[in-house]
C-alpha positions in Angstrom: -215.5 -180.3 -5.2 -216.1 -179.6 -8.9 -216.8 -176.0 -9.8 -219.9 -174.9 -11.5 -218.4 -174.6 -15.0 -219.0 -178.0 -16.4 -222.7 -178.3 -15.7 -223.6 -174.9 -17.1 -222.0 -175.5 -20.5 -223.9 -178.8 -21.0 -226.7 -176.9 -22.8 -224.3 -175.9 -25.5 -223.5 -179.5 -26.5 -227.1 -180.7 -26.6 -227.9 -181.6 -23.0 -231.0 -179.8 -21.7 -230.5 -178.0 -18.4 -232.6 -179.3 -15.6 -233.2 -178.5 -12.0 -230.4 -180.9 -11.3 -227.7 -178.6 -12.8 -225.7 -176.3 -10.7 -227.6 -173.2 -11.7 -225.9 -170.1 -13.1 -222.4 -171.3 -13.6 -219.0 -169.9 -14.5 -218.9 -171.5 -17.9 -218.4 -170.5 -20.7 -215.2 -169.2 -19.1 -214.3 -167.5 -22.3 -217.6 -165.8 -22.7 -219.4 -162.8 -21.2 -221.8 -164.7 -19.0 -219.2 -165.9 -16.6 -219.1 -165.0 -12.9 -215.3 -165.2 -13.2 -213.1 -163.3 -15.6 -213.1 -164.6 -19.2 -210.4 -167.1 -19.8 -210.5 -168.6 -16.3 -209.3 -172.2 -16.0 -210.1 -174.0 -12.8 -208.7 -177.3 -14.1 -212.0 -179.0 -13.9 -211.6 -181.6 -16.6 -208.8 -183.5 -14.9 -209.1 -187.3 -15.0 -206.4 -187.8 -12.4 -206.5 -186.1 -9.0 -203.9 -185.8 -6.3 -204.1 -188.7 -3.9 -205.2 -187.6 -0.4 -203.4 -189.5 2.4 -204.8 -189.0 5.9 -202.6 -189.5 9.0 -205.6 -190.8 11.0 -206.1 -193.6 8.5 -202.4 -194.4 8.0 -202.1 -195.0 11.8 -204.8 -197.6 11.6 -207.8 -195.5 12.7 -210.5 -193.7 10.8 -211.3 -190.1 10.1 -213.2 -188.6 12.9 -216.4 -186.6 12.7 -214.4 -183.4 13.1 -212.1 -184.2 10.2 -215.0 -185.2 7.9 -216.8 -182.0 8.9 -213.6 -180.0 8.0 -213.3 -181.8 4.7 -216.9 -180.9 4.0 -216.4 -177.3 4.8 -213.1 -177.1 2.9 -214.9 -178.3 -0.2 -218.1 -176.2 0.2 -218.5 -172.8 -1.5 -220.9 -171.8 1.2 -218.0 -171.2 3.6 -216.7 -168.4 1.2 -218.6 -165.3 0.1 -219.2 -163.0 -2.8 -218.0 -164.0 -6.3 -216.4 -167.2 -4.9 -219.7 -168.5 -3.6 -221.6 -167.5 -6.8 -219.0 -169.3 -8.9 -219.0 -172.4 -6.8 -215.4 -172.0 -5.7 -214.2 -173.6 -2.4 -210.9 -174.0 -0.7 -210.7 -177.3 -2.5 -210.8 -175.5 -5.9 -207.2 -174.2 -5.3 -206.1 -177.1 -3.1 -207.4 -180.2 -4.9 -207.5 -183.0 -2.4 -205.3 -180.9 -0.2 -202.6 -180.6 -2.8 -202.1 -177.6 -5.1 -203.7 -176.8 -8.4 -200.9 -176.1 -10.9 -203.3 -175.3 -13.7 -205.6 -172.9 -12.1 -205.5 -169.6 -13.9 -207.8 -166.5 -13.4 -207.0 -163.5 -15.6 -206.2 -160.5 -13.5 -205.4 -162.6 -10.5 -202.8 -165.1 -11.9 -199.5 -164.2 -13.5 -199.3 -167.8 -14.8 -201.0 -171.1 -14.2 -200.7 -172.2 -10.6 -200.6 -168.7 -9.1 -203.2 -166.6 -7.5 -203.3 -163.0 -6.2 -204.9 -163.1 -2.7 -205.4 -159.4 -2.6 -207.2 -158.9 -5.9 -210.5 -157.2 -6.5 -212.5 -160.1 -7.9 -213.2 -162.0 -4.6 -213.0 -159.2 -2.1 -212.7 -155.6 -3.4 -212.1 -154.3 0.1 -208.7 -156.0 0.4 -207.6 -155.1 -3.1 -204.1 -153.5 -3.0 -204.1 -152.5 -6.7 -201.0 -154.6 -7.4 -200.9 -157.9 -9.2 -198.7 -159.8 -6.8 -199.8 -163.4 -7.4 -198.2 -166.2 -5.3 -197.9 -169.9 -6.0 -200.8 -172.1 -4.8 -199.1 -174.4 -2.3 -199.8 -177.9 -1.4 -201.2 -178.5 2.1 -199.7 -181.9 2.5 -197.9 -182.1 5.8 -199.1 -178.6 6.8 -199.0 -179.5 10.5 -195.1 -179.6 10.2 -194.7 -176.5 8.1 -195.5 -173.4 10.3 -195.4 -170.5 9.9 -198.0 -170.1 7.2 -198.3 -168.0 4.1 -195.5 -167.5 1.5 -193.9 -164.9 3.7 -194.4 -166.9 6.8 -196.0 -164.0 8.7 -198.8 -166.1 10.3 -197.8 -168.4 13.1 -201.2 -169.9 13.6 -202.8 -172.2 11.0 -206.2 -171.3 12.5 -205.6 -167.6 12.0 -204.3 -168.2 8.5 -207.4 -170.1 7.5 -209.7 -167.6 9.0 -208.0 -164.8 7.1 -208.4 -166.7 3.8 -212.1 -167.1 4.4 -212.9 -163.6 5.7 -210.4 -161.3 4.1 -209.4 -163.0 0.9 -212.7 -164.5 -0.1 -215.2 -162.2 1.7 -216.8 -165.0 3.7 -218.7 -164.6 6.9 -216.9 -165.1 10.2 -216.8 -168.9 10.4 -218.4 -170.6 13.4 -215.7 -171.8 15.9 -216.8 -175.4 15.3 -216.3 -175.1 11.5 -212.9 -173.4 11.9 -211.8 -176.1 14.4 -213.0 -178.8 11.9 -211.1 -177.2 9.0 -207.9 -177.1 11.0 -208.4 -180.7 12.0 -208.9 -181.7 8.4 -205.8 -179.8 7.1 -203.6 -181.1 9.8 -204.7 -184.7 9.0 -203.5 -184.4 5.4 -200.2 -186.3 5.2 -197.3 -186.3 2.8 -197.5 -189.1 0.1 -195.1 -191.7 1.3 -191.6 -191.5 -0.3 -189.5 -194.7 -0.3 -186.4 -192.7 -1.2 -186.3 -191.1 2.3 -185.0 -192.9 5.4 -184.3 -191.9 8.9 -183.7 -188.2 9.5 -184.6 -187.3 5.9 -181.4 -189.0 4.5 -181.7 -190.9 1.3 -182.3 -194.6 1.3 -180.3 -197.0 -0.8 -183.3 -197.0 -3.2 -182.5 -193.5 -4.4 -179.5 -194.4 -6.6 -175.9 -193.2 -7.0 -176.6 -189.9 -8.8 -179.0 -188.8 -6.1 -176.6 -189.7 -3.4 -173.9 -187.6 -5.0 -176.5 -184.8 -5.1 -177.2 -185.3 -1.4 -173.5 -184.6 -0.7 -173.8 -181.3 -2.7 -177.0 -180.4 -0.9 -175.2 -180.7 2.5 -172.0 -179.0 1.3 -171.4 -175.3 2.4 -171.5 -172.7 -0.3 -168.0 -171.8 -1.5 -168.3 -168.1 -1.0 -170.7 -168.3 2.0 -169.5 -171.2 4.2 -172.2 -170.5 6.7 -174.8 -171.3 4.1 -175.8 -174.6 2.4 -179.0 -175.9 0.8 -179.5 -178.1 3.9 -179.1 -175.2 6.2 -182.5 -173.9 5.2 -184.1 -177.2 3.9 -183.2 -179.2 7.0 -183.6 -182.9 6.1 -184.3 -184.0 9.6 -187.0 -181.3 9.9 -189.2 -182.0 7.0 -186.8 -180.0 4.7 -187.8 -176.7 6.3 -186.3 -174.4 9.0 -189.5 -172.5 9.8 -187.8 -169.2 8.8 -188.0 -166.7 6.0 -185.0 -165.9 3.8 -184.0 -163.7 0.9 -182.7 -165.9 -1.9 -182.6 -163.3 -4.6 -186.3 -163.6 -5.5 -187.4 -160.1 -4.3 -187.9 -160.3 -0.6 -188.1 -162.5 2.5 -190.0 -165.7 1.9 -190.4 -168.8 4.1 -188.5 -172.0 3.3 -190.8 -174.4 1.4 -190.6 -178.1 2.0 -189.0 -180.3 -0.6 -191.0 -183.4 0.3 -193.4 -184.4 -2.5 -192.2 -181.2 -4.3 -192.2 -183.1 -7.7 -195.9 -182.5 -7.7 -195.9 -178.9 -6.5 -194.8 -177.0 -9.6 -194.5 -174.1 -10.3 -191.7 -173.2 -7.9 -190.7 -170.2 -5.8 -193.1 -167.9 -4.0 -194.4 -166.4 -7.2 -194.3 -169.6 -9.3 -191.6 -168.1 -11.6 -189.9 -171.5 -12.2 -191.3 -174.6 -13.9 -188.5 -177.1 -13.1 -185.8 -178.0 -10.7 -183.3 -177.2 -13.5 -184.4 -173.6 -13.4 -184.3 -173.5 -9.6 -180.8 -174.9 -9.5 -179.7 -172.4 -12.1 -181.0 -169.6 -10.0 -179.1 -170.6 -6.9 -176.0 -171.3 -8.9 -176.0 -167.8 -10.3 -177.2 -166.0 -7.2 -174.7 -167.6 -4.8 -171.9 -168.2 -7.3 -171.8 -171.9 -6.6 -169.9 -172.8 -9.8 -171.6 -176.1 -10.4 -170.3 -178.3 -13.2 -172.8 -180.0 -15.6 -172.4 -183.2 -13.6 -173.0 -181.5 -10.3 -176.1 -179.9 -11.6 -177.4 -183.2 -12.8 -176.6 -184.8 -9.4 -178.3 -182.1 -7.4 -181.4 -182.3 -9.6 -181.5 -186.1 -9.2 -181.4 -185.5 -5.4 -184.3 -183.0 -5.5 -186.3 -185.5 -7.6 -185.6 -188.3 -5.2 -186.7 -186.1 -2.2 -189.7 -184.7 -4.0 -191.0 -188.1 -5.1 -194.0 -189.9 -3.7 -195.8 -193.3 -3.9 -198.9 -193.1 -6.1 -199.2 -189.3 -6.0 -202.3 -189.3 -8.2 -205.4 -191.4 -8.5 -207.8 -191.9 -11.3 -211.0 -190.0 -10.9 -214.1 -192.2 -11.2 -217.3 -193.4 -9.5 -215.4 -195.0 -6.6 -213.4 -191.9 -5.7 -216.4 -189.6 -6.1 -218.7 -191.8 -4.0 -216.0 -192.1 -1.3 -215.7 -188.3 -1.0 -219.5 -187.8 -1.1 -220.0 -190.5 1.6 -217.4 -188.9 3.8 -219.2 -185.6 3.5 -222.6 -187.2 4.2 -221.3 -189.1 7.2 -221.4 -185.9 9.3 -225.2 -186.2 9.2 -225.0 -189.4 11.3 -223.7 -187.1 14.2 -225.3 -183.8 13.3 -228.9 -185.1 13.1 -229.0 -186.7 16.5 -227.3 -183.7 17.9 -230.0 -181.5 16.3 -227.2 -179.3 14.9 -229.3 -177.5 12.2 -226.3 -175.5 10.9 -224.1 -178.5 10.2 -227.0 -180.4 8.7 -227.7 -177.4 6.4 -224.1 -177.2 5.3 -223.9 -180.9 4.7 -227.2 -181.0 2.8 -226.2 -178.1 0.5 -222.7 -179.5 -0.2 -223.7 -183.2 -0.6 -226.6 -182.2 -2.9 -224.2 -180.1 -5.0 -221.8 -183.0 -5.3 -224.5 -185.4 -6.3 -225.8 -183.0 -9.0 -222.2 -182.8 -10.3 -222.1 -186.5 -10.3 -225.3 -186.7 -12.4 -223.6 -184.7 -15.1 -220.8 -187.2 -15.3 -223.3 -189.5 -17.0 -224.3 -187.9 -20.3 -228.1 -187.7 -20.9 -229.9 -188.9 -24.0 -229.5 -185.5 -25.6 -225.7 -185.5 -25.4 -224.4 -186.0 -28.9 -220.8 -187.0 -27.9 -221.8 -190.5 -26.7 -224.4 -192.9 -28.0 -223.9 -196.3 -26.2 -224.9 -197.3 -22.8 -228.1 -195.3 -22.8 -230.0 -197.5 -20.4 -227.2 -197.6 -17.9 -226.5 -193.8 -18.1 -230.2 -192.9 -17.7 -230.6 -195.3 -14.8 -227.5 -193.8 -13.1 -228.8 -190.3 -13.6 -232.2 -191.2 -12.2 -230.8 -192.9 -9.2 -228.6 -189.9 -8.4 -231.5 -187.5 -8.8 -233.5 -189.6 -6.3 -230.5 -189.3 -3.8 -230.6 -185.5 -4.3 -234.3 -185.5 -3.4 -233.6 -187.6 -0.3 -230.8 -185.2 0.8 -233.2 -182.3 0.2 -235.8 -184.0 2.4 -233.3 -184.3 5.2 -232.6 -180.6 5.0 -236.3 -179.7 4.9 -237.1 -181.9 7.9 -234.1 -180.6 10.0 -235.0 -177.0 9.2 -238.5 -177.6 10.5 -237.2 -179.3 13.7 -238.3 -182.8 12.6 -234.9 -184.4 13.3 -236.5 -187.9 13.8 -237.8 -187.7 10.2 -234.4 -186.5 9.0 -232.8 -189.5 10.7 -235.1 -192.0 9.1 -234.4 -190.5 5.6 -230.7 -190.4 6.3 -230.8 -194.1 7.3 -232.5 -195.0 4.0 -229.9 -192.8 2.1 -227.0 -194.6 3.8 -228.3 -198.0 3.0 -228.7 -197.2 -0.7 -225.3 -195.6 -1.0 -223.6 -198.5 0.8 -224.2 -201.1 -1.9 -227.0 -200.6 -4.5 -225.9 -197.2 -5.8 -222.2 -198.0 -6.2 -223.1 -201.1 -8.2 -225.4 -199.3 -10.5 -223.0 -196.4 -11.1 -220.1 -198.8 -11.8 -222.2 -200.4 -14.5 -222.7 -197.1 -16.2 -219.1 -195.9 -15.8 -217.9 -197.1 -19.2 -220.2 -194.6 -20.9 -219.5 -191.8 -18.4 -217.1 -188.9 -18.5 -214.8 -191.0 -16.4 -214.1 -193.0 -19.6 -211.1 -191.3 -21.2 -212.5 -191.6 -24.7 -215.9 -190.2 -23.8 -214.2 -187.6 -21.7 -212.0 -186.5 -24.6 -215.0 -186.3 -27.0 -217.1 -184.4 -24.6 -214.5 -181.7 -23.8 -213.4 -181.5 -27.5 -217.0 -180.5 -28.3 -217.1 -178.0 -25.5 -213.9 -176.3 -26.7 -215.2 -176.3 -30.3 -218.4 -174.5 -29.4 -216.9 -172.0 -27.0 -215.1 -168.9 -28.3 -211.3 -169.0 -27.9 -210.0 -168.0 -24.5 -207.7 -164.9 -24.3 -204.0 -165.6 -24.5 -202.2 -166.1 -21.2 -198.6 -166.5 -20.0 -197.0 -169.9 -19.7 
């Protein structure tokens, strides 16, 4: 789910705000009108997003209603409360497509990009501990294998961990059991991106190369001054490269062992995100445990970590196809919720799908946007079509709220038929002149940055 920032700044570059915008948004993030602290970066202008792999689909099936409902709730700001809801922030803001968000930075809550203080005052003043103790935003890929949860591993239950995030960290209301069940089902369905370097038992395949295989031997070798210890003793290859325990590795306390699978895409590293690269991580362990690595051994071990941390197609290009796929997954819950007369789920779906569609409208610059001049007919047709879908979704919500579920079902059927074929074709025709085009995207955001005051300096 995109945050509210992009739509709200459109006015500054010559696009009139309309009822289709996201309302009072967090942009300009370097100005005084923001919901969030000045200088916030939610990494909203990314053109490539982490690829989301679902276990249910990999095994030949399809995502269930419960998983799609969890995906919807995970990407809805309505699940959270306070400043998060007002700013349009959802769980998916920090965990983009279930992965991390290495560029997220909120002054006063982040010590560096990719970190976040879960006990800060911005989102829930009642849990503020008056200490800036930001932790790395983790990926949720493979979470079902990685208990206990939290950087310190203090929470055994994923359900309790998610509930704590919603209620205590982000001041949300107590989630309905159905919503919490759905969010857990969604998170547990997010799989690791496949890694062809790994074979049976987490051992390297022949594909990994000679240098990485030498590094694997080092990874398995006992530490010279602590023979009972080794890298593999905590990062157990046959166990998803975790041991489900917390350790003190000289970083200031007991913290749980993070997985190394797909870790190439999870920087920064360590519980507080203090390290940018494997080289820095290896240097820390070399010094802390007096390992005495030679230059060649360091290079071999880093090659091994890169091989283990790799993944097949870890990112996908954002565009009309990806956005419609996500929106259609969210909207699909209506096919079950409307006949079940589940007004609460219908209301959540209507609000979230409507918000996503309004975001999608703004990816097609209007006639008043000075950063693109071509494709006017296609852009305006795309915007008009999406606005009509917003109205249809709104009609579904109004009908369901009034108890007219039969009318809601008729409108949803019409919506589904349009989004199955006609709408994707029309949007694809307009895509070359949308913000999904790298050239249009670059010009658009360059103008945004030119018009906004400079953001405060921040650590790197």
